[in-house]
PDB file of the backbone (N, CA, C, O) and the ligand in Angstrom, with CONECT records:
HET     ZN  A 101       1
ATOM      1  N   MET A   1       0.858  -1.262  -0.015  1.00  0.00           N
ATOM      2  CA  MET A   1      -0.018   0.030  -0.051  1.00  0.00           C
ATOM      3  C   MET A   1       0.856   1.300  -0.045  1.00  0.00           C
ATOM      4  O   MET A   1       1.821   1.425   0.709  1.00  0.00           O
ATOM      5  N   ILE A   2       0.479   2.191  -0.892  1.00  0.00           N
ATOM      6  CA  ILE A   2       1.309   3.464  -0.915  1.00  0.00           C
ATOM      7  C   ILE A   2       0.694   4.544  -0.039  1.00  0.00           C
ATOM      8  O   ILE A   2      -0.464   4.871  -0.298  1.00  0.00           O
ATOM      9  N   ASN A   3       1.294   5.105   0.913  1.00  0.00           N
ATOM     10  CA  ASN A   3       0.824   6.116   1.676  1.00  0.00           C
ATOM     11  C   ASN A   3       1.828   7.025   1.963  1.00  0.00           C
ATOM     12  O   ASN A   3       2.873   6.886   1.328  1.00  0.00           O
ATOM     13  N   ASP A   4       1.752   7.996   2.836  1.00  0.00           N
ATOM     14  CA  ASP A   4       2.790   9.072   3.055  1.00  0.00           C
ATOM     15  C   ASP A   4       3.966   8.494   3.782  1.00  0.00           C
ATOM     16  O   ASP A   4       4.824   9.317   4.102  1.00  0.00           O
ATOM     17  N   GLU A   5       4.159   7.352   4.078  1.00  0.00           N
ATOM     18  CA  GLU A   5       5.285   6.878   4.783  1.00  0.00           C
ATOM     19  C   GLU A   5       6.401   7.144   3.985  1.00  0.00           C
ATOM     20  O   GLU A   5       6.340   7.295   2.765  1.00  0.00           O
ATOM     21  N   GLU A   6       7.500   7.207   4.709  1.00  0.00           N
ATOM     22  CA  GLU A   6       8.903   7.359   3.858  1.00  0.00           C
ATOM     23  C   GLU A   6       9.438   6.048   3.662  1.00  0.00           C
ATOM     24  O   GLU A   6       9.431   5.194   4.549  1.00  0.00           O
ATOM     25  N   TYR A   7       9.967   5.852   2.358  1.00  0.00           N
ATOM     26  CA  TYR A   7      10.658   4.629   2.099  1.00  0.00           C
ATOM     27  C   TYR A   7      12.149   4.816   1.902  1.00  0.00           C
ATOM     28  O   TYR A   7      12.672   5.878   1.563  1.00  0.00           O
ATOM     29  N   VAL A   8      12.740   3.751   2.132  1.00  0.00           N
ATOM     30  CA  VAL A   8      14.321   3.637   1.984  1.00  0.00           C
ATOM     31  C   VAL A   8      14.653   2.488   1.181  1.00  0.00           C
ATOM     32  O   VAL A   8      13.815   1.589   1.125  1.00  0.00           O
ATOM     33  N   HIS A   9      15.794   2.362   0.518  1.00  0.00           N
ATOM     34  CA  HIS A   9      16.252   1.102   0.015  1.00  0.00           C
ATOM     35  C   HIS A   9      16.854   0.370   1.196  1.00  0.00           C
ATOM     36  O   HIS A   9      17.722   0.887   1.899  1.00  0.00           O
ATOM     37  N   CYS A  10      16.383  -0.817   1.389  1.00  0.00           N
ATOM     38  CA  CYS A  10      17.163  -1.616   2.544  1.00  0.00           C
ATOM     39  C   CYS A  10      18.632  -1.631   2.257  1.00  0.00           C
ATOM     40  O   CYS A  10      19.093  -1.800   1.128  1.00  0.00           O
ATOM     41  N   PRO A  11      19.400  -1.430   3.428  1.00  0.00           N
ATOM     42  CA  PRO A  11      20.973  -1.324   3.227  1.00  0.00           C
ATOM     43  C   PRO A  11      21.595  -2.645   2.930  1.00  0.00           C
ATOM     44  O   PRO A  11      22.708  -2.753   2.416  1.00  0.00           O
ATOM     45  N   VAL A  12      20.756  -3.750   3.307  1.00  0.00           N
ATOM     46  CA  VAL A  12      21.165  -5.193   3.175  1.00  0.00           C
ATOM     47  C   VAL A  12      21.070  -5.760   1.656  1.00  0.00           C
ATOM     48  O   VAL A  12      22.010  -6.233   1.017  1.00  0.00           O
ATOM     49  N   CYS A  13      19.722  -5.607   1.217  1.00  0.00           N
ATOM     50  CA  CYS A  13      19.344  -6.330   0.108  1.00  0.00           C
ATOM     51  C   CYS A  13      18.856  -5.285  -0.981  1.00  0.00           C
ATOM     52  O   CYS A  13      18.775  -5.680  -2.144  1.00  0.00           O
ATOM     53  N   GLY A  14      18.569  -4.143  -0.712  1.00  0.00           N
ATOM     54  CA  GLY A  14      18.174  -3.075  -1.686  1.00  0.00           C
ATOM     55  C   GLY A  14      16.758  -2.904  -2.002  1.00  0.00           C
ATOM     56  O   GLY A  14      16.357  -2.029  -2.770  1.00  0.00           O
ATOM     57  N   THR A  15      15.885  -3.873  -1.315  1.00  0.00           N
ATOM     58  CA  THR A  15      14.348  -3.752  -1.373  1.00  0.00           C
ATOM     59  C   THR A  15      13.987  -2.526  -1.003  1.00  0.00           C
ATOM     60  O   THR A  15      14.677  -1.953  -0.160  1.00  0.00           O
ATOM     61  N   LEU A  16      12.848  -1.888  -1.552  1.00  0.00           N
ATOM     62  CA  LEU A  16      12.325  -0.657  -0.937  1.00  0.00           C
ATOM     63  C   LEU A  16      11.335  -1.049   0.193  1.00  0.00           C
ATOM     64  O   LEU A  16      10.365  -1.799   0.083  1.00  0.00           O
ATOM     65  N   THR A  17      11.753  -0.421   1.260  1.00  0.00           N
ATOM     66  CA  THR A  17      10.970  -0.716   2.616  1.00  0.00           C
ATOM     67  C   THR A  17      10.713   0.783   3.354  1.00  0.00           C
ATOM     68  O   THR A  17      11.398   1.799   3.236  1.00  0.00           O
ATOM     69  N   ALA A  18       9.589   0.588   4.092  1.00  0.00           N
ATOM     70  CA  ALA A  18       9.210   1.747   4.898  1.00  0.00           C
ATOM     71  C   ALA A  18      10.378   1.964   5.905  1.00  0.00           C
ATOM     72  O   ALA A  18      10.953   1.014   6.436  1.00  0.00           O
ATOM     73  N   VAL A  19      10.686   3.220   6.130  1.00  0.00           N
ATOM     74  CA  VAL A  19      11.480   3.632   7.159  1.00  0.00           C
ATOM     75  C   VAL A  19      11.124   3.058   8.532  1.00  0.00           C
ATOM     76  O   VAL A  19       9.956   3.139   8.911  1.00  0.00           O
ATOM     77  N   TYR A  20      11.967   2.538   9.229  1.00  0.00           N
ATOM     78  CA  TYR A  20      11.680   1.708  10.668  1.00  0.00           C
ATOM     79  C   TYR A  20      10.896   0.572  10.499  1.00  0.00           C
ATOM     80  O   TYR A  20      10.449   0.032  11.511  1.00  0.00           O
ATOM     81  N   ASP A  21      10.627   0.074   9.306  1.00  0.00           N
ATOM     82  CA  ASP A  21       9.970  -1.189   8.927  1.00  0.00           C
ATOM     83  C   ASP A  21      10.868  -2.264   8.880  1.00  0.00           C
ATOM     84  O   ASP A  21      12.055  -2.037   8.645  1.00  0.00           O
ATOM     85  N   ILE A  22      10.436  -3.477   9.084  1.00  0.00           N
ATOM     86  CA  ILE A  22      11.323  -4.653   8.917  1.00  0.00           C
ATOM     87  C   ILE A  22      11.280  -4.991   7.440  1.00  0.00           C
ATOM     88  O   ILE A  22      10.158  -5.083   6.941  1.00  0.00           O
ATOM     89  N   CYS A  23      12.352  -5.193   6.660  1.00  0.00           N
ATOM     90  CA  CYS A  23      12.422  -5.600   5.339  1.00  0.00           C
ATOM     91  C   CYS A  23      11.819  -6.800   5.232  1.00  0.00           C
ATOM     92  O   CYS A  23      12.102  -7.745   5.968  1.00  0.00           O
ATOM     93  N   ASP A  24      10.780  -6.853   4.133  1.00  0.00           N
ATOM     94  CA  ASP A  24      10.073  -8.132   3.763  1.00  0.00           C
ATOM     95  C   ASP A  24      10.877  -9.006   3.244  1.00  0.00           C
ATOM     96  O   ASP A  24      10.548 -10.179   3.420  1.00  0.00           O
ATOM     97  N   HIS A  25      12.074  -8.753   2.508  1.00  0.00           N
ATOM     98  CA  HIS A  25      12.829  -9.479   1.856  1.00  0.00           C
ATOM     99  C   HIS A  25      13.850 -10.185   2.589  1.00  0.00           C
ATOM    100  O   HIS A  25      13.991 -11.394   2.404  1.00  0.00           O
ATOM    101  N   CYS A  26      14.614  -9.522   3.444  1.00  0.00           N
ATOM    102  CA  CYS A  26      15.796 -10.100   4.243  1.00  0.00           C
ATOM    103  C   CYS A  26      15.696  -9.892   5.696  1.00  0.00           C
ATOM    104  O   CYS A  26      16.632 -10.267   6.402  1.00  0.00           O
ATOM    105  N   ASN A  27      14.613  -9.309   6.242  1.00  0.00           N
ATOM    106  CA  ASN A  27      14.401  -9.241   7.795  1.00  0.00           C
ATOM    107  C   ASN A  27      15.204  -8.090   8.452  1.00  0.00           C
ATOM    108  O   ASN A  27      15.011  -7.859   9.646  1.00  0.00           O
ATOM    109  N   TRP A  28      15.988  -7.441   7.826  1.00  0.00           N
ATOM    110  CA  TRP A  28      16.696  -6.410   8.475  1.00  0.00           C
ATOM    111  C   TRP A  28      15.743  -5.347   8.859  1.00  0.00           C
ATOM    112  O   TRP A  28      14.852  -4.991   8.088  1.00  0.00           O
ATOM    113  N   GLN A  29      15.909  -4.830  10.031  1.00  0.00           N
ATOM    114  CA  GLN A  29      15.050  -3.698  10.712  1.00  0.00           C
ATOM    115  C   GLN A  29      15.735  -2.368  10.147  1.00  0.00           C
ATOM    116  O   GLN A  29      16.885  -2.127  10.517  1.00  0.00           O
ATOM    117  N   ASN A  30      15.154  -1.578   9.356  1.00  0.00           N
ATOM    118  CA  ASN A  30      15.579  -0.324   9.110  1.00  0.00           C
ATOM    119  C   ASN A  30      15.481   0.661  10.133  1.00  0.00           C
ATOM    120  O   ASN A  30      14.451   0.821  10.788  1.00  0.00           O
ATOM    121  N   THR A  31      16.484   1.303  10.287  1.00  0.00           N
ATOM    122  CA  THR A  31      16.503   2.104  11.554  1.00  0.00           C
ATOM    123  C   THR A  31      16.527   3.805  11.122  1.00  0.00           C
ATOM    124  O   THR A  31      16.830   4.637  11.977  1.00  0.00           O
ATOM    125  N   GLY A  32      16.202   4.179   9.823  1.00  0.00           N
ATOM    126  CA  GLY A  32      16.030   5.551   9.514  1.00  0.00           C
ATOM    127  C   GLY A  32      17.122   5.856   8.536  1.00  0.00           C
ATOM    128  O   GLY A  32      17.615   4.958   7.853  1.00  0.00           O
ATOM    129  N   GLU A  33      17.510   7.103   8.454  1.00  0.00           N
ATOM    130  CA  GLU A  33      18.510   7.424   7.423  1.00  0.00           C
ATOM    131  C   GLU A  33      19.777   6.943   7.496  1.00  0.00           C
ATOM    132  O   GLU A  33      20.448   6.823   6.470  1.00  0.00           O
ATOM    133  N   THR A  34      20.256   6.609   8.717  1.00  0.00           N
ATOM    134  CA  THR A  34      21.632   6.122   8.800  1.00  0.00           C
ATOM    135  C   THR A  34      21.883   4.738   8.812  1.00  0.00           C
ATOM    136  O   THR A  34      22.971   4.304   8.432  1.00  0.00           O
ATOM    137  N   ASN A  35      20.875   3.915   9.258  1.00  0.00           N
ATOM    138  CA  ASN A  35      21.155   2.404   9.143  1.00  0.00           C
ATOM    139  C   ASN A  35      22.345   1.960   9.784  1.00  0.00           C
ATOM    140  O   ASN A  35      23.122   1.169   9.250  1.00  0.00           O
ATOM    141  N   ILE A  36      22.564   2.618  11.304  1.00  0.00           N
ATOM    142  CA  ILE A  36      23.765   2.252  11.805  1.00  0.00           C
ATOM    143  C   ILE A  36      23.708   0.764  12.523  1.00  0.00           C
ATOM    144  O   ILE A  36      22.691   0.072  12.561  1.00  0.00           O
ATOM    145  N   ASP A  37      24.798   0.453  13.002  1.00  0.00           N
ATOM    146  CA  ASP A  37      24.738  -0.937  13.715  1.00  0.00           C
ATOM    147  C   ASP A  37      24.089  -0.772  14.913  1.00  0.00           C
ATOM    148  O   ASP A  37      24.054   0.348  15.423  1.00  0.00           O
ATOM    149  N   GLY A  38      23.530  -1.791  15.482  1.00  0.00           N
ATOM    150  CA  GLY A  38      22.789  -1.772  16.639  1.00  0.00           C
ATOM    151  C   GLY A  38      21.289  -1.585  16.505  1.00  0.00           C
ATOM    152  O   GLY A  38      20.654  -2.130  15.602  1.00  0.00           O
ATOM    153  N   GLY A  39      20.778  -0.864  17.351  1.00  0.00           N
ATOM    154  CA  GLY A  39      19.353  -0.415  17.404  1.00  0.00           C
ATOM    155  C   GLY A  39      18.621  -1.852  17.558  1.00  0.00           C
ATOM    156  O   GLY A  39      19.014  -2.638  18.420  1.00  0.00           O
ATOM    157  N   PRO A  40      17.686  -2.130  16.808  1.00  0.00           N
ATOM    158  CA  PRO A  40      16.662  -3.176  16.912  1.00  0.00           C
ATOM    159  C   PRO A  40      17.371  -4.587  16.347  1.00  0.00           C
ATOM    160  O   PRO A  40      16.976  -5.705  16.680  1.00  0.00           O
ATOM    161  N   ASN A  41      18.400  -4.355  15.506  1.00  0.00           N
ATOM    162  CA  ASN A  41      18.950  -5.499  14.990  1.00  0.00           C
ATOM    163  C   ASN A  41      19.975  -6.159  15.954  1.00  0.00           C
ATOM    164  O   ASN A  41      20.733  -5.490  16.655  1.00  0.00           O
ATOM    165  N   LYS A  42      19.947  -7.491  15.940  1.00  0.00           N
ATOM    166  CA  LYS A  42      20.993  -8.089  16.789  1.00  0.00           C
ATOM    167  C   LYS A  42      22.467  -8.229  15.952  1.00  0.00           C
ATOM    168  O   LYS A  42      23.557  -8.273  16.522  1.00  0.00           O
ATOM    169  N   MET A  43      22.297  -8.280  14.676  1.00  0.00           N
ATOM    170  CA  MET A  43      23.483  -8.360  13.811  1.00  0.00           C
ATOM    171  C   MET A  43      23.884  -6.838  13.596  1.00  0.00           C
ATOM    172  O   MET A  43      23.102  -5.898  13.735  1.00  0.00           O
ATOM    173  N   THR A  44      25.183  -6.742  13.246  1.00  0.00           N
ATOM    174  CA  THR A  44      25.472  -5.625  12.719  1.00  0.00           C
ATOM    175  C   THR A  44      25.346  -5.409  11.203  1.00  0.00           C
ATOM    176  O   THR A  44      25.292  -6.471  10.581  1.00  0.00           O
ATOM    177  N   LEU A  45      25.293  -4.412  10.533  1.00  0.00           N
ATOM    178  CA  LEU A  45      25.034  -4.200   9.158  1.00  0.00           C
ATOM    179  C   LEU A  45      26.083  -5.095   8.350  1.00  0.00           C
ATOM    180  O   LEU A  45      25.707  -5.797   7.412  1.00  0.00           O
ATOM    181  N   VAL A  46      27.322  -5.041   8.729  1.00  0.00           N
ATOM    182  CA  VAL A  46      28.302  -5.952   8.073  1.00  0.00           C
ATOM    183  C   VAL A  46      27.989  -7.413   8.147  1.00  0.00           C
ATOM    184  O   VAL A  46      28.091  -8.179   7.188  1.00  0.00           O
ATOM    185  N   GLU A  47      27.626  -7.726   9.274  1.00  0.00           N
ATOM    186  CA  GLU A  47      27.124  -9.329   9.446  1.00  0.00           C
ATOM    187  C   GLU A  47      25.902  -9.446   8.801  1.00  0.00           C
ATOM    188  O   GLU A  47      25.762 -10.428   8.072  1.00  0.00           O
ATOM    189  N   ALA A  48      24.981  -8.652   8.911  1.00  0.00           N
ATOM    190  CA  ALA A  48      23.595  -8.665   8.018  1.00  0.00           C
ATOM    191  C   ALA A  48      23.923  -9.009   6.487  1.00  0.00           C
ATOM    192  O   ALA A  48      23.488  -9.995   5.893  1.00  0.00           O
ATOM    193  N   LYS A  49      24.704  -8.099   5.987  1.00  0.00           N
ATOM    194  CA  LYS A  49      25.186  -8.073   4.579  1.00  0.00           C
ATOM    195  C   LYS A  49      25.870  -9.417   4.329  1.00  0.00           C
ATOM    196  O   LYS A  49      25.541 -10.056   3.330  1.00  0.00           O
ATOM    197  N   GLN A  50      26.857  -9.923   5.218  1.00  0.00           N
ATOM    198  CA  GLN A  50      27.477 -11.199   4.866  1.00  0.00           C
ATOM    199  C   GLN A  50      26.423 -12.396   4.868  1.00  0.00           C
ATOM    200  O   GLN A  50      26.474 -13.277   4.010  1.00  0.00           O
ATOM    201  N   ALA A  51      25.544 -12.381   5.796  1.00  0.00           N
ATOM    202  CA  ALA A  51      24.522 -13.372   6.029  1.00  0.00           C
ATOM    203  C   ALA A  51      23.657 -13.475   4.791  1.00  0.00           C
ATOM    204  O   ALA A  51      23.384 -14.575   4.311  1.00  0.00           O
ATOM    205  N   TYR A  52      23.187 -12.239   4.224  1.00  0.00           N
ATOM    206  CA  TYR A  52      22.512 -12.120   3.118  1.00  0.00           C
ATOM    207  C   TYR A  52      23.020 -12.835   1.888  1.00  0.00           C
ATOM    208  O   TYR A  52      22.378 -13.579   1.146  1.00  0.00           O
ATOM    209  N   ALA A  53      24.401 -12.443   1.796  1.00  0.00           N
ATOM    210  CA  ALA A  53      25.059 -12.954   0.517  1.00  0.00           C
ATOM    211  C   ALA A  53      25.364 -14.401   0.656  1.00  0.00           C
ATOM    212  O   ALA A  53      25.577 -15.055  -0.365  1.00  0.00           O
ATOM    213  N   MET A  54      25.407 -14.994   1.897  1.00  0.00           N
ATOM    214  CA  MET A  54      25.546 -16.379   2.201  1.00  0.00           C
ATOM    215  C   MET A  54      24.129 -17.280   2.017  1.00  0.00           C
ATOM    216  O   MET A  54      24.094 -18.506   1.911  1.00  0.00           O
ATOM    217  N   GLY A  55      22.983 -16.375   2.005  1.00  0.00           N
ATOM    218  CA  GLY A  55      21.750 -16.998   2.049  1.00  0.00           C
ATOM    219  C   GLY A  55      21.195 -17.422   3.399  1.00  0.00           C
ATOM    220  O   GLY A  55      20.236 -18.187   3.497  1.00  0.00           O
ATOM    221  N   GLU A  56      21.889 -16.852   4.518  1.00  0.00           N
ATOM    222  CA  GLU A  56      21.516 -17.156   5.798  1.00  0.00           C
ATOM    223  C   GLU A  56      20.570 -16.118   6.447  1.00  0.00           C
ATOM    224  O   GLU A  56      20.587 -14.936   6.104  1.00  0.00           O
ATOM    225  N   PRO A  57      19.793 -16.581   7.344  1.00  0.00           N
ATOM    226  CA  PRO A  57      18.803 -15.677   7.912  1.00  0.00           C
ATOM    227  C   PRO A  57      19.381 -14.539   8.783  1.00  0.00           C
ATOM    228  O   PRO A  57      20.241 -14.723   9.645  1.00  0.00           O
ATOM    229  N   ILE A  58      18.860 -13.413   8.494  1.00  0.00           N
ATOM    230  CA  ILE A  58      19.204 -12.110   9.344  1.00  0.00           C
ATOM    231  C   ILE A  58      18.463 -11.954  10.631  1.00  0.00           C
ATOM    232  O   ILE A  58      17.246 -12.136  10.610  1.00  0.00           O
ATOM    233  N   LYS A  59      19.056 -11.640  11.746  1.00  0.00           N
ATOM    234  CA  LYS A  59      18.366 -11.605  13.055  1.00  0.00           C
ATOM    235  C   LYS A  59      18.587 -10.212  13.497  1.00  0.00           C
ATOM    236  O   LYS A  59      18.136  -9.827  14.576  1.00  0.00           O
TER     237      LYS A  59
HETATM  238 ZN    ZN A 101      16.265  -6.168   3.108  1.00  0.00          ZN2+
END
C-alpha cells in the first residue's frame, strides 16, 4: 500500500522498505536515514550483509 510513509532502500538487500519497518525480503530492521549498527538488529549491518550474501537468515 502506498501512503505518506517514507521509504528507503534496505541497506542489506536493496528492497524498498518503509523507514523503521522490517524488510520483507531479508528481515533487516531499518533504522532510518543512517542504518547504523545496533538498534533493533542483533546483527551489525556488516554481519547482516554477509549473512544475506550467504543465504543465511538475518536476525
Ligand atoms: Zn532487505
